C-alpha positions as CSV (number, residue, x, y, z in Angstrom):
1,X,0.0,0.0,0.0
2,X,2.9,2.4,0.8
3,X,4.4,1.7,-2.6
4,X,1.1,2.7,-4.2
5,X,1.1,6.0,-2.3
6,X,4.7,6.6,-3.3
7,X,3.9,5.9,-7.0
8,X,1.0,8.3,-7.0
9,X,3.0,11.0,-5.3
10,X,5.8,10.5,-7.8
11,X,3.5,10.8,-10.7
12,X,2.0,14.0,-9.3
13,X,5.4,15.5,-8.9
14,X,6.5,14.5,-12.4
15,X,3.3,16.1,-13.9
16,X,4.1,19.3,-12.1
17,X,7.7,19.2,-13.4
18,X,6.5,18.8,-17.0
19,X,4.1,21.7,-16.7
20,X,6.6,23.9,-14.9
21,X,9.8,23.2,-16.8
22,X,12.7,25.5,-15.8
23,X,10.4,27.5,-13.5
24,X,11.6,28.0,-10.0
25,X,9.3,28.9,-7.1
26,X,11.0,30.6,-4.1
27,X,10.2,32.7,-1.1
28,X,7.1,30.8,0.0
29,X,5.2,33.0,2.5
30,X,2.2,32.9,4.7
31,X,0.9,36.3,6.1
32,X,4.0,37.8,4.5
33,X,6.4,35.7,6.6
34,X,8.6,32.9,5.6
35,X,8.6,29.7,7.7
36,X,5.9,28.4,10.1
37,X,3.0,30.7,10.7
38,X,-0.2,30.2,12.8
39,X,-3.3,32.0,11.6
40,X,-7.0,31.7,12.5
41,X,-8.3,33.4,9.4
42,X,-7.9,32.6,5.7
43,X,-4.1,32.9,5.2
44,X,-2.6,35.1,2.6
45,X,-0.1,33.0,0.7
46,X,2.7,34.3,-1.6
47,X,5.6,33.1,-3.7
48,X,8.1,34.4,-6.3
49,X,8.5,32.7,-9.6
50,X,11.6,32.9,-11.8
51,X,12.4,31.4,-15.2
52,X,15.5,31.7,-17.5
53,X,13.1,32.4,-20.4
54,X,11.8,36.0,-21.1
55,X,8.1,36.4,-21.1
56,X,7.3,33.4,-18.8
57,X,4.3,34.3,-16.7
58,X,1.8,32.7,-14.3
59,X,-1.7,32.2,-15.6
60,X,-3.1,30.1,-12.8
61,X,-2.2,28.4,-9.6
62,X,-3.5,25.5,-7.4
63,X,-2.5,25.1,-3.7
64,X,-2.8,21.8,-2.0
65,X,-2.2,21.4,1.8
66,X,-1.4,17.8,3.0
67,X,-1.1,16.2,6.3
68,X,2.6,15.3,6.3
69,X,2.2,12.1,8.3
70,X,-1.0,10.7,6.8
71,X,-0.4,12.0,3.3
72,X,-4.1,13.1,3.1
73,X,-5.2,16.3,1.5
74,X,-6.4,18.8,4.1
75,X,-7.3,21.6,1.8
76,X,-7.2,22.3,-1.9
77,X,-7.8,25.7,-3.6
78,X,-8.8,24.2,-6.9
79,X,-7.4,25.8,-10.0
80,X,-7.5,29.6,-9.7
81,X,-6.9,31.8,-12.8
82,X,-4.4,34.5,-11.8
83,X,-1.8,36.8,-13.2
């Protein structure tokens, strides 16, 4: 069963890598702070994207939060169109 979860996780990571070739996401923030943050409201999330190619831009995003130990999805934003 663990092998199956690993395989599914690997396929998800590989599909992201194909869609985001040569794009690097850095400076992940929550409430404008890097690292662990506790919030009781809807958190404001942020990131910086860089690419070696000129004209690369973000057209949408999807954020998924998982329980690290159980591997279960806790929350998913769904695909959100965004510049």
